[in-house]
N, C-alpha and C positions, 0 to 999 in steps of 0.2 A: 504494500500500500504506500501511496505517496501523499503526504500532507505538507504543503508549503515547502516542497523540495526535500523533505526529510523522508527517508524510507523506513517502513516498518515491515517486519517479516514474521509470519506465523504459519502453522500447518492447518490444512483442512481436516476437520474432525469427522467422526462417524455421523452420518446424517447429512453430509455435505454442507456443514456450517463451519465457520471459523470465528475466532474472537481475537481482538488485539487491543491493547491499551494504548491510547494516543495521548500525547502530551497536550493538555488544554491550551498551553501557550502557543503551540503550533497551529491549533485550530483557530485561535483568535487572530494570529498574525497573517493567516492566508487571505490575501486580498480578494480572490475570486470565490472563496468558500467552497472549494471543490475537493472531494476525496477521490483519488483514482486507485483502482485495484486491479491487479493482474494475477490470475491463477495459472500456474504452470504444472503440467503433469506429463512427464516424459518429454516428448517432442511437441506435444500439443499445448496450447495456451489460449486463454480468453481474458478479455479485459472490459472494464466498465468504469463509469464515474458517477458520482452522486453529488448533488449540490445540497448544502446544509445552511441553516439559518443561525446566526449568532444573535442572541438576545442578552442584553446587559441591563439589569435593573439599575436605575439611577437612585441610589440611596444616599441621602445627606446625613450630616451629623448634628443638625440643630437639636438642642436639648428641649424636649417637650414632655418629659416623663417625671415631672416633679411630684412631690407629696406634701400633704399638710399633716396636721395632727390627727392621729388615728386612735380609736378607743383601744384600751389595753388588750382587749380580746382579739383584736385584729393584728397585733404585733407578734413577731416571733418571740418565743419565751425569753431568749437571751437579751433582747432589747427591753421587753416589758419588765424583766427582773431588775433592770438598772434605771428605770424611768421614775424620777422623783415626782413627775407630774401625773402619775397614774390616776390619782383620785381628785386632784385640784383642791385639796382640803388643808393645805399648809401654806405658810408664807414662802413665796418663790422669788422675791426680789425683782431683778430685771428680767427674769425669764418670760413672764407674760407679755412683755413688750417686744420680744424677739420671736417672730412667727416660726413655727415648726417647719422644717424643710427649706428654710431660707438662710442664706449666708448672713452672718452677724459680725458687726464690729464692736468690740468691747474695749473700754479704757481700763488701764491698770496703773497702780503705783505701789511704791514700797514705803512702809513706815520707817523713817530714817531718824538719825540723831537730831536733825533739825526739827522734825515733827515732835520729837520727845521734848526738846527744849521749849517748844511753844505750845505744848498740849493744853495747858490751862487757858491760854489766850484763845486757842482755836475753839474750845468748848464754849467760851463766852460769846464768840462771834456767831457760832451756830445758834445759840439761844436767841441772839438779836435777830437773826434771819427768820427764825420761826415766828417770833413776835410780830415782825413786819408783815409777814404773809397773811396772818389772820386765818380766815377760812377760804381764801381765794384759790388755793391749790392744795386740796386735802392729801393727794398722793405725795406731793413734794414735802408737805409738812410731816407726814408720816415717816418719810425717809430720813428727814433731818432729825426728828425726835429719836428715831431708832439709832442714828449715828451718835447723838448726844449720850444716850443711855449706854451705848457700847463703849464710847471713849471714857466715860466716867468709871465704868467697870475696869477698863484697861488700865487706867491710872493706878488702880489698887493692886495690879498683878505684875508689878516689876517689868514693865515693857522695855524693849531694847530695839534700837535701830538696826535695820538689816545692813550688813557689811556690803561693800562694793563687790567683793568676790562672790558673795551669795546672791546678790542682785543679778550678776551675769549668769550664774548657774540657773537661777529661776527663769531668766529670759530664755535660756536654752530649752527649758521645759515648754515654755509658751511657743517657741519656734517649732518645736517638734509637733505640738498640737496643730499649729497653723499648717504645717506641711502636709498633715494627714487629714485635714478637714477644711471646711469653708469658714472657720472662725478666724477673724483678723484681730490681733491685739495691738492697741495703740497706747503708748505710755503717756499718762497725764503729767502735767507739770506738778512739781512739788507744791503741796498745799491745796491743790485742786481736788474736787470730788472725783472719784473713779468708780467704775462698776465693781472692780475688784481691788481691794487694798490688802497687801500682805503685812501682817503684824507678827512680831515675835514677843512672847511673854510667857510667864509661868502658867502652865495648865495643870490639871489634876494629875495625880500620879498615874503612870502608864498610858497617859494620853499623849500621842505624838503630834496631833494636830486636829483641828476641827474647822468646819466651814459652814457658811450659810448657803442654801440653794439660791442661786442668783445673787450672791453677795460676797462678803469679805472672807479672807482665809486667815486663820490663826495657826501659828506654828509654835511648837514647844521650845522654850528657851534652851533647855538642856541639850537638844540635838541640833539646833540651828544657831547657837551663839557663835560669834566670831566667824570662822570659816568652816565650821561644822555644817554638813548638808546631807540630808537623807532624800535621795531622788524619789523613791517610791512614795514617801509621805507627801512630798511636794506635788507630784502629779496627781496623787489620790485626792488631796484636798482641793486642788484646782478643778478637777473633774466634778467634785461635789458642787462647786460654784456654777459649773456649766450645766448642771442638772442631773448628774448621775448619783444614784443612791447606792447603798450597799446591796449586794445580792442576797444577803441574809435578812431576816426580819428584825427591824429596829424597834418598831412600835408594837404594842400588844393588839395587833389587828390580824385576825385569822385570814382575811382576804387579801393581804398584801402579797403581791407576786414575789416569789423567792426562787433562787437557783437550787437545783439539786446538789447534794453533797458531792456527787461525782464530778461536778463542774465548778463548784464554788471554791476556787483557789486562784492564786495570782497568775498562774500560767495562762488563764483565759480572760481575767479581768483584774486590773490593779485595784479595783474597788473591794476585793475580797480581803478578809482578815486572815485567811489561810495563806501563809507565805510560800507554800510549795510551788516551785516555779521551774518549768522545763525550758523556757525561752532563753533564760540566762543572760539577757542584756536589757538595759534600761529602756523604757518606752511604753507606749500604749500596747494593749493586748487586743486580740481579735474581737472580743465582745465590746470593748470600749470603742473601737473604731466603728463597729456596726451602729452603736447608739449615736455617736457624734455625726455620722453620715445621715442617719434618720432625722436628727434634731436640727442640724445646720447645713447639711450637704457636703459634697466632695470638693476638694481643692481643684479648680478647673485647670490648673497648670500642671497637675500630676497625671501621668499616664494619659497624656492628651493626644497621642498618636493613634494610628489605626492598629489596634492590638487584637490578638487572638488569645482566647482563654479556653481551657479544657478542664475536665475532671482530673484532679491530682490527688496523690496521697498527702495526708496532713504533714506539713513541715513544722516540726515543733520549735525550730529556731527562727521562724519568721513571725513578724508581728501579726500577719493575717493568715498564717498557717497554710498559705497557698490555696486555700479552699474558700476564703472570703474574697469575693470579686468586687473591686472598686476601681473606678475609672473616671478620669476628668473630662474626656472629650474624644473627638475623632470618630471614625466609622469603624466600629469594633465587631468582633465575631466570637460567638461561642461555638466550638467545634467538638461534637461528641462522636465523630466518625470512628474513633479508635476503640469505642466501648464494645464489650462483648455481650451486652444485653440491652434490652430496651431502656430508653431514658425518658424522664419527665422533665422538660425544661420550659420554664415560663420566663420570658425576658422582662416582665414587669419588675421594676425596681422593688426590692424587698421580697424577692421570691426565693424560697428554699427549693433547690433543684436536686435531682438525684438520678443516678444510674442504678437501675433495679429498684428495690424498695426504699422508701423513706425510713430513716432510723428514728428512734425516740429522741436521742440526744444528737446534737449537731456535731460536736467535736469528739467527745469521749463516751465510750460505752462502759468503761470501768476505770476507777481511780482507787487504788488500794495502797494503804500504808503497810510496808513490810518491815519486819525486824531484820537485824543482821543475819540471823539464822535463816529467815525466809529468803533473803537475797542469795545466800550461799546455795540454797536448794533450788533456786529459780532456774528453770531449764530454758527460758527464752519464750517459747510458746506464743510469740507475737506480741508480748507485752514489752513496753518501753520503760526502762528505769531512768529516773532523773539523774542528771549529771552530778558530779561532786565526789568527794572522798567519803563514799558511803560506809567504809569500814570504820570510820571515826564517828559515824552518826548512830543514833538509837533507832531511827526509822528512815525509810526511803520510799518514795512514791512509785508505784508501778502503774502505767497508763496503757489502756487499750484504745487506740484511735479508731473511729468509725471509718468506713470506706464508701466511696461512691457518692459522696455528698458535696454540695457546693451551695453558696448563697450569693445572689446578686444583690449587692447593697443598695439601700435607698440612695438616690442621687446619682446612680450609675445607669447609663443608657447603653445597652448593647443593641446594635442594629441587625446583625446577620446571625443566622442560626443554622447549623448543620447537624442533622440527626445521625443515628447509627444505622447499622445494617439490620436492625431488628424493629419490632413494633414500638414506635415512639409516640409520645404525646408532646407536641411542640406548640408553644403559644407565643405570640408576639406581644409588643407593648404599644404605647400610644404613638410611637414614631413610625416612619416608613421602614418596614422590615423586609428582608429577603430571607426566606426560610426554605431549606432544602431537606427533604425527608430522608434521602438515601434509600437503602433497601428496606423491606418490611412493609407491613400494612400500617401506615401512620395516620394519626389524627392531628391535623394542623389547623390552628386558629390564629389568624393574623392580628386580631384585635383592631384597634383604631389605626389610622394611617393608610397610606397607599402602599399596599403590601404585594410582594412577589412570592407566590407559593408554588413550590415544585416538590411534589411528593416523592419523586424518583421512582424506582422500581417498586412493585407491589400495588395493591388496591388501596388507595388512600382516600381519606375524607378531608376535603379542603374547605375551610370556612374563612372568608376574607374579613368579615365584620364590616364596620363602616370604612369609608374611603374608596378610592378608585383602585381596585385590586386586580392583579393579574395572576392567572393560573396556568400551569403546565399540566396537560392531560396526556398521558402516554400509556395508560392501561385502561382496558374496558371496565375494570372495577373501580376506577377513580370516580369520586362523587364530589361535585362542587355544590356548596350550600351558600346561598345568598338570601337576604330578606329584602323586602321592598324598601326603596328610598335609602339604600346603603351605598350610594355612589355609582359610578359608571365602571363596570367591570368587564374584563376581557379574558377569554380562554384561548390559549395557544394549544392546539391539538395536533398530535402526530398520528392519531388513530385513522384507520381507513375511512370510517364514517363517524361523525359526532353531531349530536343534537344538543343545543344549548338548554340548560335547565332554567327553572324559574328565576326571574329577576336578574339575569345576566345579559348584558347588552351586546357585547362584541365577541366575534369569533375569528381567529386567524388560523389557517391551516399551515402546518409546517412539516418538514420531513417528507414522509411517504403518504401523508394524509390525502384523501381524495374528495370526500363528500362533507359538506358543511351545511347544517340545517338550523334555522333560527327558531325563535319562540314567539310569543305574543307581543314582545317588546319591539321598539323601533331598533332593529339590530343593524350592526355593521359587520359584514362577513367578507373576509379577504382570503382569496385562494393562494396557491403557491405555483410552482413551475409545472405541476402535473395537470392532467385533464380533469378539472374539477366539476363537481355537481354542486351548485349553490342554490339553496331554497330558503327564502327569508321567512316564510311562515306568516303569521299575523303581523300587523303593524306596518309602518312605512320604513322599509329597510334599504340599506345601501350595500350594494354587491359589487365587489371588485375581484375579477377572476385572476389577474396576473398573467403569467405566461401559460402556454398550454391551450388545448382546445376545450373551452369551458362551456358548460350548460347552465344557464340562468333559469331556474324553474319557478313556475307560478302554480300553486296548488291550493290557495285559500280562496274563500268566497270573496267576490269583488264588493268590498264594503266601503269604498272610498279611499282606502289607504293606497299610497303610491310608492312603489319601490324605485330606487335609482340604480341604474347599471352604469358604472363609471368608465368602463374600458371595453365595451363590446367591440370585438374584432370581426368585421364582416368577412366571411369566407372561411373562418375557422371556428368561431364561437357559435352557439345556438341558444335560442330561447325555447325552453320547454313549457308547454301548456298542458295542464291537466285535463283529461277528458271529463272528469267529474265537474269541472268548473266551466270550461269552454265547450259546452255541450252541443253547440250548433255545428261544430266543425266535423267534417267527414274524416274517416280514418286516414284517407289518402290526402286530406286537406285540399281537395280539388275546389272547394268553395271558400278557401282561405281569404281571398280578396274581398268577399262580401261581409266579413265579420271583423277582421283584424286590420287596423290601419296604423301606419307610422307617419308622423308629421315631420318631414325633412327639415322644416324651418325651426320647429320648437323641440324636436326630439321626443315628443309625446307618443306613447304606444297605447292604443285603446282597443276595446272590444265592444262591438255592438251586437247584443244578443239577438235582436230581431232583424239584423241585416239592414235592408233598405226600408224597414218599417218606420213607424212614427217614434219609436223609442230612441233615446239618446245613447250615444257611445259613452262608455265609462273608461277613463284613463286609468291604467293599472301600473304603468311604468314610465320612467324617463330614461332615455338613452342620450348619447351625444347627438346633437343636431348635425345635419349635413352628411348623413350616411348614405344618402341616395335612396334607391328603392329597396325595400325589404319584402321579400316574397316567402312562399312556403318553404323554400330551400334553406332559409335561415332559421326555421322553426322546427320543432319536433313535438309530437303528441306523446304525453306521458300517461300510462295506464293508471 
């Protein structure tokens, strides 16, 4: 075989068939879109060529898949378990002024020695501000009074200004959060009010820090004095301010969402009190990132290219585990073609997707604390032991990671989707998607947007949803599902004969397809290079035959709808007239001129059921004007 000047060789198999894999790039690069094949058997040979069609969906990367605040029941458990706003029954500081799913800019500052020296004066100034406001701005008064109360309490707890070195370290924490979310931190001037102020003072015994949701952060003097700095506490308390709660139950409320003990540890969220950690480097953890992306969105400058994601094994040394998918922009693809079982993939941001069955937990199915004796007896068995000098430890954690799971984070828009060779469930999002099913009997739903759905091999169910959708139909078992008023939709069929289903407007014949039949809509039907049979059906249809000797058929009752034939070729194409409709015509059409008339000036084609009687002729088609005389040789009767 020859494709774009490159030769491919294979053998003819039993049944006189052959298969060959052709590089897609060669097919795309061939300007005349022709495949030539030559079969050689001994001294004999035969050759042929075939023209093919290249169809490239135009998929853009404009972000349209945002989210707002969702009820806790609609959130994945690992986000719900960290959401301080789950019940809206507590003071949340600046959080209510920052819409969920939108990027946020927050001001911050550090309580310094200068603040400490002027603390009494600052409290007096705040009291004056509150007195001047009266009841003009109750929210602002409430904020100022809370600030006064806090500063008066602070005065009694041995406050300390944060050192320059620790300020830089804290700003490194903020930069890390910025890089991995759509939160922007801007430093306020000394003495000015900030959304988040960092204080150092004496806290209760064994308390390393505490913070207000949507407010200030307090750090324990004994671990942050001078140049002492605890990264985990710093990021933990900062995340409290940003809206994250502990994964365990703080209040005595039985309905508060909490994390299971299997996953309630620092390896998966720095909000946990369980310091077991297999990531082993400072920074956010997988569930922290999932919450931040839900609450504030993704940094648009990160992963902004055209990226491809797949199902992967959990990487315990990565912040996102390689299974949490987040992306800032570009036209991206999720590719499940390497999977060895059917997949369920929904591109909607905030979707838990899986190869095979969905697991109960997203990251870990087992987290067990082992003694040194247990570790020595541990045979491996697929469990992962935490790093460290375990011989010197009393216990060590053994983890069993789940397989075949991934999560498309909120704020992440993936445009393209490739299924497996098995029976898949594939769903698009609100953007324009291109979804390819691969082998297997797939169920594909495009959702919103102008989607391109290609089920591939197998008998597939294709549902475009709203938008102007395109379908590839290459199996007699393929089923296209559309509803009324869901856009202008197009089927590209390579079947020998294809009839449009309900509410689909357009049909293009490709490959070896021959017959195209419309429905009751106003259809546009386009043929290919073969000798096509095109029948519009009901409605006012537009028929284009393309190359080949085409037949434009009319088999519906003449109800006033008029079809348009755009490229009738006199001498090669024919117009087919149904005997059931054009009843006055003889089988040999010897009386053709009495009943069928073509107007050379206007291109109108009409039928007069009573010939030269008093009844009027009914126009049923428009052809090109100026074709000259059309007689029975240009028509054929259809049974």
